[in-house]
C-alpha positions as CSV (number, residue, x, y, z in Angstrom):
1,M,92.0,108.8,-28.4
2,L,88.2,109.0,-28.0
3,T,87.1,109.3,-24.4
4,T,84.6,106.5,-23.8
5,G,82.7,104.8,-21.0
6,S,82.9,106.1,-17.5
7,A,85.8,108.4,-18.4
8,Y,83.5,110.6,-20.5
9,E,81.4,113.0,-18.5
10,V,77.9,113.8,-19.8
11,R,78.3,117.5,-19.1
12,W,81.0,117.6,-21.9
13,L,78.5,116.5,-24.5
14,R,77.0,119.9,-25.2
15,S,80.4,121.5,-25.6
16,D,81.7,118.8,-27.9
17,V,78.6,119.0,-30.1
18,L,78.7,122.8,-30.3
19,A,82.5,122.6,-31.1
20,G,81.9,120.0,-33.8
21,L,79.2,122.1,-35.5
22,T,81.5,125.1,-35.3
23,V,84.3,123.2,-37.0
24,T,81.8,122.1,-39.7
25,A,80.8,125.7,-40.4
26,L,84.4,126.5,-41.1
27,L,85.3,123.2,-42.8
28,I,82.6,123.4,-45.6
29,P,83.6,126.7,-47.2
30,E,87.4,126.3,-46.6
31,G,87.3,122.7,-47.6
32,M,85.8,123.5,-51.0
33,A,88.3,126.3,-51.4
34,Y,91.3,124.2,-50.5
35,A,90.1,121.4,-52.8
36,Q,90.5,123.9,-55.6
37,L,94.0,124.8,-54.3
38,A,94.8,121.1,-54.5
39,G,93.5,121.1,-58.1
40,V,90.6,118.7,-57.5
41,P,86.9,119.3,-57.7
42,P,85.3,121.0,-54.6
43,Q,83.4,117.9,-53.6
44,A,86.7,116.1,-52.9
45,A,86.7,118.0,-49.6
46,F,83.5,116.2,-48.6
47,Y,85.2,112.9,-49.5
48,A,88.4,113.5,-47.6
49,A,87.2,115.3,-44.4
50,P,84.9,112.8,-42.8
51,A,87.3,109.9,-43.0
52,A,90.2,112.0,-41.8
53,L,88.3,113.5,-38.9
54,L,87.1,110.1,-37.7
55,L,90.5,108.4,-38.0
56,Y,92.3,111.1,-36.1
57,A,89.6,111.2,-33.5
58,V,90.1,107.5,-32.8
59,L,94.0,107.4,-33.0
60,G,95.2,110.9,-32.1
61,T,96.2,112.1,-28.7
62,S,95.2,115.8,-28.9
63,R,91.7,116.6,-27.7
64,Q,91.3,119.9,-29.6
65,L,93.5,119.6,-32.7
66,V,91.5,119.4,-36.0
67,V,93.1,117.3,-38.7
68,A,91.2,117.9,-41.9
69,V,91.9,120.2,-44.9
70,S,95.0,122.4,-44.9
71,S,95.9,125.2,-47.3
72,A,99.6,124.5,-47.1
73,V,99.2,120.8,-47.7
74,A,96.7,121.3,-50.5
75,I,99.0,123.7,-52.5
76,T,102.0,121.4,-51.9
77,S,100.0,118.5,-53.3
78,A,99.0,120.6,-56.3
79,A,102.6,121.6,-57.0
80,L,103.8,117.9,-56.8
81,I,101.0,116.4,-58.9
82,G,101.0,119.3,-61.4
83,E,104.3,118.0,-62.7
84,L,102.9,114.5,-63.4
85,A,99.5,115.2,-64.9
86,P,97.3,118.1,-66.1
87,Q,94.7,119.4,-63.7
88,G,91.1,118.5,-64.5
89,T,91.9,115.0,-65.7
90,A,91.1,111.7,-64.0
91,Q,94.8,110.8,-63.8
92,Y,95.4,114.0,-61.8
93,V,92.6,113.1,-59.3
94,A,93.9,109.5,-59.0
95,L,97.5,110.7,-58.4
96,T,96.4,113.2,-55.8
97,A,94.6,110.4,-53.9
98,A,97.6,108.1,-54.3
99,L,99.9,110.8,-52.9
100,A,97.7,111.1,-49.8
101,V,97.8,107.4,-49.2
102,L,101.5,107.2,-49.7
103,A,102.2,110.2,-47.5
104,G,100.0,108.6,-44.8
105,L,101.9,105.3,-45.0
106,V,105.2,107.2,-44.6
107,S,103.9,109.0,-41.6
108,M,102.5,105.8,-40.0
109,A,105.8,104.0,-40.6
110,A,107.7,106.9,-38.9
111,G,105.3,106.7,-35.9
112,F,105.8,102.9,-35.6
113,A,109.5,103.5,-35.7
114,R,109.1,106.0,-32.9
115,L,110.5,109.0,-34.9
116,G,108.2,111.5,-33.2
117,R,111.2,113.0,-31.4
118,M,112.3,114.5,-34.7
119,A,109.7,117.3,-33.9
120,R,112.4,118.7,-31.6
121,F,114.6,119.4,-34.6
122,F,112.2,121.6,-36.5
123,S,113.5,125.2,-36.0
124,P,110.4,127.4,-35.4
125,S,112.3,130.3,-37.1
126,V,112.8,128.2,-40.2
127,L,109.2,127.0,-40.3
128,L,108.0,130.6,-39.8
129,G,109.8,131.6,-43.0
130,F,108.5,128.5,-44.9
131,V,104.9,129.0,-43.9
132,F,105.1,132.8,-44.7
133,G,106.3,132.0,-48.2
134,L,103.7,129.3,-48.6
135,A,101.0,131.7,-47.6
136,L,102.2,134.3,-50.2
137,I,102.0,131.6,-52.9
138,I,98.5,130.6,-51.8
139,S,97.3,134.2,-51.9
140,A,99.0,134.8,-55.3
141,R,97.2,131.7,-56.8
142,Q,93.9,133.3,-55.9
143,L,94.5,136.3,-58.0
144,P,93.0,134.8,-61.2
145,H,89.8,133.8,-59.3
146,L,89.5,137.3,-57.7
147,L,90.3,139.2,-60.9
148,G,88.4,137.0,-63.3
149,I,91.4,136.4,-65.6
150,E,93.2,133.4,-67.0
151,V,96.9,133.0,-66.0
152,Q,99.0,130.0,-67.0
153,Q,101.9,130.6,-64.5
154,D,102.1,128.8,-61.2
155,K,105.5,130.1,-59.8
156,F,105.1,133.0,-57.4
157,F,106.9,135.9,-59.2
158,P,105.9,134.9,-62.8
159,L,102.3,134.5,-61.5
160,V,102.3,137.9,-59.9
161,W,103.8,139.5,-63.0
162,A,101.4,137.8,-65.4
163,S,98.5,138.9,-63.2
164,L,99.7,142.5,-63.3
165,Q,100.1,142.3,-67.1
166,A,96.5,141.0,-67.4
167,L,95.0,143.9,-65.4
168,P,93.5,145.5,-68.5
169,D,91.4,142.3,-68.9
170,V,90.1,142.2,-65.4
171,H,86.4,141.2,-65.1
172,L,85.0,144.1,-63.0
173,P,82.0,142.3,-61.5
174,T,84.3,139.4,-60.3
175,L,86.8,141.9,-58.8
176,V,84.1,143.8,-57.0
177,L,82.5,140.6,-55.6
178,G,85.9,139.3,-54.4
179,L,86.8,142.5,-52.7
180,L,83.4,142.7,-51.0
181,C,83.8,139.1,-49.7
182,I,87.2,139.9,-48.3
183,A,86.0,143.1,-46.7
184,A,82.9,141.3,-45.2
185,M,85.0,138.5,-43.8
186,M,87.5,140.9,-42.2
187,A,84.7,143.0,-40.7
188,L,82.9,139.9,-39.3
189,E,86.1,138.6,-37.8
190,R,86.8,141.9,-36.1
191,L,83.3,143.0,-35.1
192,V,81.5,139.6,-34.5
193,P,84.2,137.1,-33.9
194,R,81.9,134.4,-32.7
195,V,80.1,134.3,-36.1
196,P,81.9,131.9,-38.6
197,A,82.9,134.6,-41.1
198,A,83.7,132.1,-43.9
199,L,80.3,130.4,-43.6
200,A,78.5,133.7,-43.5
201,V,80.3,135.0,-46.6
202,L,79.6,131.7,-48.4
203,V,75.9,131.8,-47.7
204,G,75.7,135.5,-48.6
205,A,77.6,134.9,-51.9
206,L,75.3,132.0,-52.7
207,I,72.1,134.1,-52.1
208,F,73.5,137.1,-54.1
209,S,74.6,134.9,-57.0
210,A,71.1,133.3,-57.2
211,L,69.3,136.6,-56.9
212,R,71.4,138.5,-59.4
213,D,72.1,135.5,-61.7
214,L,75.9,136.1,-61.6
215,P,76.8,133.4,-64.2
216,A,74.8,135.3,-66.8
217,H,77.1,138.3,-66.0
218,G,80.2,136.3,-66.7
219,V,81.1,135.5,-63.0
220,A,82.6,132.1,-62.8
221,V,80.8,129.7,-60.4
222,V,81.5,126.3,-59.0
223,G,78.8,124.5,-61.0
224,P,76.9,121.3,-60.3
225,L,78.4,119.1,-57.6
226,P,77.6,115.4,-57.3
227,A,75.7,114.4,-54.1
228,G,76.8,111.6,-51.9
229,L,80.1,110.2,-50.6
230,A,82.7,108.3,-52.6
231,A,83.2,104.6,-51.9
232,P,86.6,103.7,-50.5
233,Q,88.9,102.2,-53.2
234,L,92.6,102.1,-54.0
235,P,93.6,105.0,-56.3
236,G,93.7,103.9,-59.9
237,V,97.4,104.4,-60.6
238,G,99.9,101.8,-61.6
239,W,102.9,100.7,-59.5
240,D,105.2,102.6,-61.9
241,A,103.8,105.9,-60.4
242,L,105.0,105.1,-56.9
243,P,108.6,106.1,-57.4
244,Q,107.5,109.4,-58.9
245,L,105.3,110.0,-55.8
246,A,107.8,108.8,-53.2
247,T,109.8,112.0,-52.7
248,G,106.6,114.1,-52.6
249,A,105.0,111.7,-50.1
250,L,108.0,112.2,-47.8
251,G,107.7,115.9,-48.2
252,I,104.0,115.9,-47.5
253,A,104.5,113.7,-44.4
254,L,107.1,116.1,-43.0
255,L,105.0,119.1,-43.7
256,V,101.9,117.6,-42.1
257,F,103.8,116.6,-39.0
258,A,105.5,120.0,-38.7
259,E,102.2,121.7,-39.1
260,A,100.5,119.6,-36.5
261,V,103.0,119.2,-33.7
262,G,103.3,122.9,-32.8
263,P,99.5,123.6,-32.3
264,G,99.0,120.2,-30.8
265,Q,101.6,120.8,-28.1
266,A,100.4,124.3,-27.4
267,L,96.8,123.1,-26.9
268,A,97.9,120.2,-24.7
269,K,100.0,122.6,-22.6
270,E,97.0,125.0,-22.2
271,H,94.7,122.2,-21.1
272,G,97.2,120.3,-18.9
273,Y,97.8,117.1,-20.7
274,Q,100.5,115.8,-23.0
275,I,100.5,114.5,-26.6
276,D,102.4,111.5,-27.8
277,T,104.3,112.5,-30.9
278,D,104.8,108.9,-32.1
279,R,101.0,108.3,-31.9
280,E,100.4,111.6,-33.6
281,L,102.4,110.5,-36.6
282,V,100.4,107.3,-36.8
283,A,97.1,109.2,-36.4
284,I,97.9,111.8,-39.0
285,G,99.1,109.2,-41.3
286,A,95.9,107.1,-40.9
287,A,93.9,110.3,-41.6
288,N,95.7,110.8,-44.9
289,V,95.4,107.2,-45.9
290,G,91.6,107.4,-45.2
291,A,91.4,110.7,-47.2
292,G,93.2,109.1,-50.2
293,L,91.1,105.9,-50.1
294,F,87.9,108.0,-50.3
295,Q,89.2,109.8,-53.4
296,G,90.2,112.9,-51.5
297,F,93.5,114.8,-51.2
298,S,96.3,115.1,-48.7
299,I,95.1,116.7,-45.4
300,G,96.8,118.3,-42.4
301,A,96.2,120.1,-39.2
302,S,94.3,123.3,-39.4
303,L,95.3,126.1,-37.0
304,S,92.2,128.2,-37.6
305,K,89.8,125.3,-37.1
306,S,91.7,123.9,-34.1
307,A,91.5,127.4,-32.5
308,A,87.7,127.5,-33.3
309,N,87.3,124.0,-31.9
310,D,89.0,125.0,-28.7
311,E,87.2,128.4,-28.3
312,A,83.9,126.6,-28.8
313,G,84.6,124.5,-25.7
314,A,85.8,121.1,-27.1
315,R,86.6,118.8,-24.3
316,T,87.4,115.7,-26.2
317,S,88.0,114.5,-29.8
318,W,84.2,113.6,-29.9
319,S,83.9,117.0,-31.4
320,L,85.7,115.7,-34.5
321,V,83.2,112.8,-34.7
322,V,80.3,115.4,-34.7
323,A,82.1,117.4,-37.4
324,A,82.6,114.3,-39.5
325,A,78.9,113.3,-39.3
326,A,77.8,116.8,-40.1
327,T,80.1,117.1,-43.1
328,A,78.9,113.7,-44.4
329,L,75.2,114.9,-44.1
330,V,76.1,118.0,-46.1
331,A,77.7,115.8,-48.8
332,L,74.7,113.5,-49.0
333,F,71.9,116.1,-49.1
334,L,73.1,119.7,-49.6
335,T,75.6,119.8,-52.4
336,P,73.1,121.1,-55.0
337,L,73.0,124.3,-53.0
338,F,76.6,125.1,-53.9
339,R,76.0,125.1,-57.7
340,D,75.9,128.9,-58.0
341,L,78.8,129.6,-55.5
342,P,81.1,132.2,-57.2
343,E,84.7,131.1,-57.4
344,A,85.7,134.6,-56.4
345,A,84.1,134.0,-53.0
346,L,86.1,130.8,-52.5
347,G,89.3,132.8,-53.5
348,A,88.4,135.4,-50.9
349,I,87.9,132.8,-48.2
350,V,91.4,131.4,-48.9
351,V,93.0,134.8,-48.9
352,V,91.6,135.7,-45.6
353,A,92.2,132.3,-44.1
354,V,96.0,132.5,-44.8
355,S,96.4,136.2,-44.1
356,G,97.3,135.4,-40.5
357,M,100.4,133.6,-41.8
358,E,101.6,136.7,-43.7
359,R,102.0,139.1,-40.8
360,P,105.5,140.7,-40.7
361,G,105.4,141.0,-36.9
362,P,107.0,137.6,-36.1
363,L,109.8,138.3,-38.7
364,R,110.4,141.7,-37.2
365,R,110.6,140.1,-33.8
366,L,113.3,137.7,-35.1
367,W,115.2,140.6,-36.5
368,R,115.1,142.4,-33.2
369,L,116.0,139.5,-31.0
370,R,118.4,137.4,-33.0
371,R,119.6,138.2,-36.6
372,A,120.7,134.7,-37.2
373,D,117.1,133.4,-36.7
374,F,115.8,136.1,-39.1
375,V,118.3,135.0,-41.7
376,L,117.2,131.4,-41.4
377,A,113.6,132.4,-41.8
378,L,114.4,134.5,-44.8
379,V,116.3,131.7,-46.5
380,A,113.3,129.3,-46.1
381,L,110.9,132.1,-47.3
382,L,113.0,132.8,-50.4
383,G,113.5,129.1,-51.1
384,V,109.7,128.6,-51.3
385,L,109.2,131.7,-53.5
386,L,112.1,131.4,-55.9
387,L,112.5,127.7,-56.2
388,D,109.7,125.3,-55.5
389,I,107.5,124.4,-52.5
390,L,109.1,121.0,-52.1
391,V,112.5,122.4,-52.5
392,G,111.6,125.1,-50.0
393,L,110.4,122.4,-47.6
394,T,113.7,120.6,-48.1
395,I,115.6,123.8,-47.3
396,A,113.6,124.3,-44.2
397,V,114.3,120.8,-42.9
398,V,118.0,120.9,-43.8
399,A,118.3,124.3,-42.3
400,S,116.6,123.1,-39.1
401,L,119.0,120.1,-38.8
402,A,122.0,122.3,-39.6
403,V,121.0,124.7,-36.8
404,V,120.9,121.8,-34.4
405,V,124.3,120.4,-35.5
406,W,125.9,123.8,-35.6
407,R,124.8,124.8,-32.1
408,A,125.7,121.5,-30.6
409,S,129.1,121.6,-32.2
410,Q,130.0,125.0,-30.7
411,A,132.6,124.5,-27.9
412,R,131.4,126.5,-24.9
413,V,133.4,125.8,-21.8
414,D,133.2,127.2,-18.3
415,V,136.6,127.4,-16.5
416,V,136.7,127.6,-12.7
417,G,140.0,128.3,-11.0
418,E,142.6,130.9,-10.1
419,R,142.3,132.8,-13.4
420,P,141.2,136.4,-14.1
421,D,138.3,135.1,-16.3
422,A,137.3,132.2,-14.1
423,T,133.6,131.8,-13.4
424,R,131.7,129.7,-11.0
425,R,128.0,128.7,-10.9
426,P,126.2,129.3,-7.6
427,D,125.5,125.6,-7.2
428,E,129.1,124.3,-7.4
429,P,132.0,124.3,-5.0
430,P,134.8,126.9,-5.4
431,A,137.9,125.5,-7.1
432,P,140.7,125.2,-4.5
433,P,144.3,126.2,-5.2
434,G,146.0,123.7,-7.4
435,M,142.8,122.7,-9.4
436,L,141.4,123.9,-12.7
437,L,137.7,122.9,-13.1
438,V,136.5,122.7,-16.7
439,R,132.8,122.1,-17.6
440,P,131.6,121.8,-21.3
441,Q,128.3,123.5,-21.6
442,E,126.9,120.9,-23.9
443,Q,127.2,117.2,-24.6
444,L,130.7,116.1,-25.5
445,F,130.5,114.3,-28.8
446,F,132.5,113.9,-32.1
447,A,131.6,117.3,-33.5
448,N,132.8,119.4,-30.5
449,A,135.2,117.1,-28.7
450,A,138.4,118.5,-30.4
451,D,137.3,122.1,-29.8
452,I,136.6,121.5,-26.1
453,R,140.0,119.8,-25.9
454,D,141.7,122.9,-27.3
455,E,139.7,125.1,-24.9
456,V,141.1,123.0,-21.9
457,L,144.7,123.2,-23.2
458,A,144.3,126.9,-23.8
459,A,143.1,127.4,-20.2
460,L,146.2,125.5,-19.0
461,H,148.5,127.6,-21.2
462,D,146.9,130.8,-19.9
463,D,147.4,129.8,-16.2
464,L,150.5,131.4,-14.8
465,D,150.7,128.8,-12.0
466,P,149.9,125.4,-13.6
467,P,147.4,123.4,-11.5
468,E,148.1,120.0,-10.1
469,V,144.7,118.7,-11.3
470,V,142.5,119.4,-14.2
471,L,138.9,118.3,-13.5
472,V,136.7,117.8,-16.5
473,D,133.0,117.8,-15.4
474,L,130.9,115.7,-17.8
475,G,127.6,116.5,-16.0
476,L,125.9,117.6,-19.2
477,T,127.0,114.5,-21.2
478,P,124.5,111.7,-21.1
479,D,126.4,109.6,-23.6
480,L,129.9,109.3,-25.0
481,D,130.8,108.2,-28.5
482,V,134.1,106.7,-29.4
483,P,135.7,109.8,-31.0
484,A,134.9,111.7,-27.7
485,L,136.6,108.9,-25.7
486,D,139.6,109.1,-28.0
487,V,139.9,112.9,-27.5
488,L,139.6,112.5,-23.7
489,A,142.5,109.9,-23.8
490,E,144.6,112.3,-25.9
491,L,143.8,115.2,-23.5
492,R,144.8,113.0,-20.5
493,D,148.2,112.3,-22.1
494,R,148.8,115.9,-23.0
495,V,147.9,117.2,-19.6
496,A,150.2,114.6,-18.1
497,R,153.1,115.8,-20.2
498,G,152.6,119.2,-18.7
499,G,153.0,117.8,-15.2
500,C,149.2,117.7,-14.3
501,R,146.7,115.0,-13.6
502,M,143.3,114.9,-15.3
503,W,140.2,113.9,-13.3
504,L,136.7,113.3,-14.6
505,A,133.3,113.7,-13.0
506,S,130.1,112.1,-14.2
507,S,127.0,110.6,-12.4
508,V,125.7,108.8,-15.5
509,D,126.2,105.1,-15.1
510,E,126.5,104.4,-18.9
511,V,129.1,107.2,-19.2
512,R,131.1,105.9,-16.2
513,A,131.0,102.3,-17.6
514,R,132.2,103.5,-21.0
515,L,135.1,105.5,-19.5
516,E,136.2,102.4,-17.7
517,R,135.9,100.1,-20.8
518,A,138.0,102.7,-22.7
519,G,140.7,102.4,-20.1
520,L,140.4,106.0,-19.0
521,T,139.9,105.2,-15.3
522,G,141.3,102.7,-12.8
523,A,144.7,102.1,-11.2
524,G,147.3,104.5,-12.4
525,Q,144.7,106.2,-14.7
526,T,142.4,109.1,-14.5
527,F,140.3,109.4,-11.3
528,L,136.5,109.3,-11.8
529,F,134.1,111.0,-9.4
530,H,130.3,111.3,-9.3
531,D,130.3,115.1,-9.3
532,A,132.6,118.2,-8.9
533,T,132.0,118.5,-5.2
534,E,133.3,115.0,-4.5
535,A,136.3,115.7,-6.7
536,V,137.1,119.0,-4.9
537,L,136.9,117.3,-1.5
538,A,139.2,114.5,-2.7
539,H,141.7,117.0,-4.0
540,L,141.7,118.9,-0.7
541,S,142.2,115.7,1.2
542,L,145.3,114.9,-0.8
543,R,147.0,118.2,0.0
544,S,149.1,118.0,3.1
545,T,151.2,121.1,3.4
546,A,150.6,123.8,6.0
547,D,149.6,126.3,3.4
548,A,147.2,123.8,1.9
549,A,145.7,123.2,5.3
550,G,144.7,126.9,5.5
551,A,143.4,126.8,1.9
552,R,141.4,123.7,2.8
553,Q,139.7,125.5,5.7
554,S,139.0,128.6,3.6
555,V,137.4,126.5,0.7
556,F,135.4,124.4,3.2
557,G,134.1,127.6,4.9
558,Q,133.1,129.1,1.6
559,L,131.4,125.8,0.7
560,L,129.4,125.7,3.9
561,A,128.3,129.3,3.4
562,D,127.1,128.4,-0.1
563,I,125.2,125.4,1.2
564,Q,123.4,127.6,3.7
565,E,122.5,130.0,0.9
566,W,121.2,127.1,-1.3
567,R,119.0,125.9,1.5
568,Q,117.1,129.2,1.4
569,A,116.4,129.0,-2.3
570,P,112.6,129.2,-3.1
571,G,111.1,126.0,-4.3
572,L,113.6,123.7,-2.7
573,D,111.8,120.6,-1.3
574,E,112.5,118.6,1.8
575,R,114.5,116.1,-0.2
576,G,116.7,118.8,-1.6
577,R,117.3,120.2,1.9
578,A,118.2,116.8,3.2
579,S,120.7,116.3,0.5
580,L,122.3,119.7,1.3
581,D,122.4,118.9,5.0
582,A,124.2,115.6,4.2
583,L,126.7,117.5,2.1
584,A,127.3,120.0,4.9
585,A,127.9,117.2,7.4
586,Q,130.4,115.7,5.0
587,V,132.2,119.0,4.6
588,R,132.3,119.5,8.4
589,S,133.8,116.0,8.8
590,E,136.5,116.9,6.3
591,M,137.2,120.1,8.2
592,E,137.8,118.3,11.4
593,T,140.1,115.8,9.8
594,P,143.8,116.8,10.3
């Protein structure tokens, strides 16, 4: 949201203006290049960017994130619309704008439905592979511009192969110009990082093209661009086109959100504030609707421009307002200057801009740390390269959700008791003789309940001296579904047939109420305690033999020693110490009870 009134400090103005101009310096060359990626005229970037920047500035919750043109979103849009209309036609431009509007409406609907939490289900490993593959496709599609050749293919491997076959027809001046632009950008980024390399190369290429008359030497240039801004209007497509665009709009909305939420959260964490993912969905959606209504193309978050905005000192989203105004001024008065801009320079700008997404280092890190994450990234990468961008995005989303479900369904159980493999956390009481304490290490729900039941029964079977009580600690379960309740009831009955009693521990009111409604607690049923400590104390209180009395004192003594150790833990506040003191007093009282 824009910071206004007394909340805005005047001393921030200089930083926000400088950051906005920095974003504009990157946006103009990259926007023209990404418009070509999307298959629309370069001036479409000038139509889309101002509206998108303004709407996100007003509605978004990130103060540094830049939502404007995006290479990944642009090429995805081109892949989707290319199946419906040929590039260069009015129908293609109209469908591209309609896709942006529809994707924006999908995103806004998701935000109003409070679906921002779905950001937690995007596996960073899967998205890494998807973005890596997307960057390779983007770079490959610049080969015709950099080599001065004509290639009809758009799939990655056929495109690369066709470009290799056309090498004898390479236009040498175009190739040399493209390589010089790439080298100049890389050198500027390394040696003079504060200079916007893309803008410097764009200006240099324009001057060189004008001085050497490159069009006369066969170098393709952008050509005349109309000055001014497009008037807002609904895209000129019929209602019959909406079903064809619906799937693509959903894919674009997912991609834009996945692309924005990571950088947005990272910038918010760095500057000590939080973003609202639901409002981000609404803001990004509104930005796309605005871009489409102004005859632009689908937009997304830009990592490079967001980083530049942050490094330039942006304090609030007013920097985006400055960038929107500056871009509009360029569109109104300066577009004739871009007539002689070589297309090879735009291709070079795109290649360098996405090169950071093609570094193998993050993939090597996945291979080194966890092979399963590497395989997931590789599946998403190959899905994009071999199949299609939208199919690759679907694979990435499905793989992310599959990872969540698979990991949640794995039955991991800690067993505490008199067994050789028994374990105990430092913040829980020791299990006394006659008790087996079982703690599922994730939420108990329909996908893992049966496996956890089997783990408990296996622990009972392995125990040479069957316990009197099996305590199931549901401390990590915030909710219980009906299948999980049914499994607990079955477990209670099977434990009872073995001569044991099953107790439950949970401090969650909703879980306790559901257990009671399911008939799992109450008179003659399973005992229900707030935590494992309370259950251990109750179990010891029920044991009355002489041997048990000695065991009680031993367990109580160990528990007091543990409490004393916990009180010394760094970072424990006064409230925590008071709770431990109260627990210690309760234990001493139990020790004194005959």
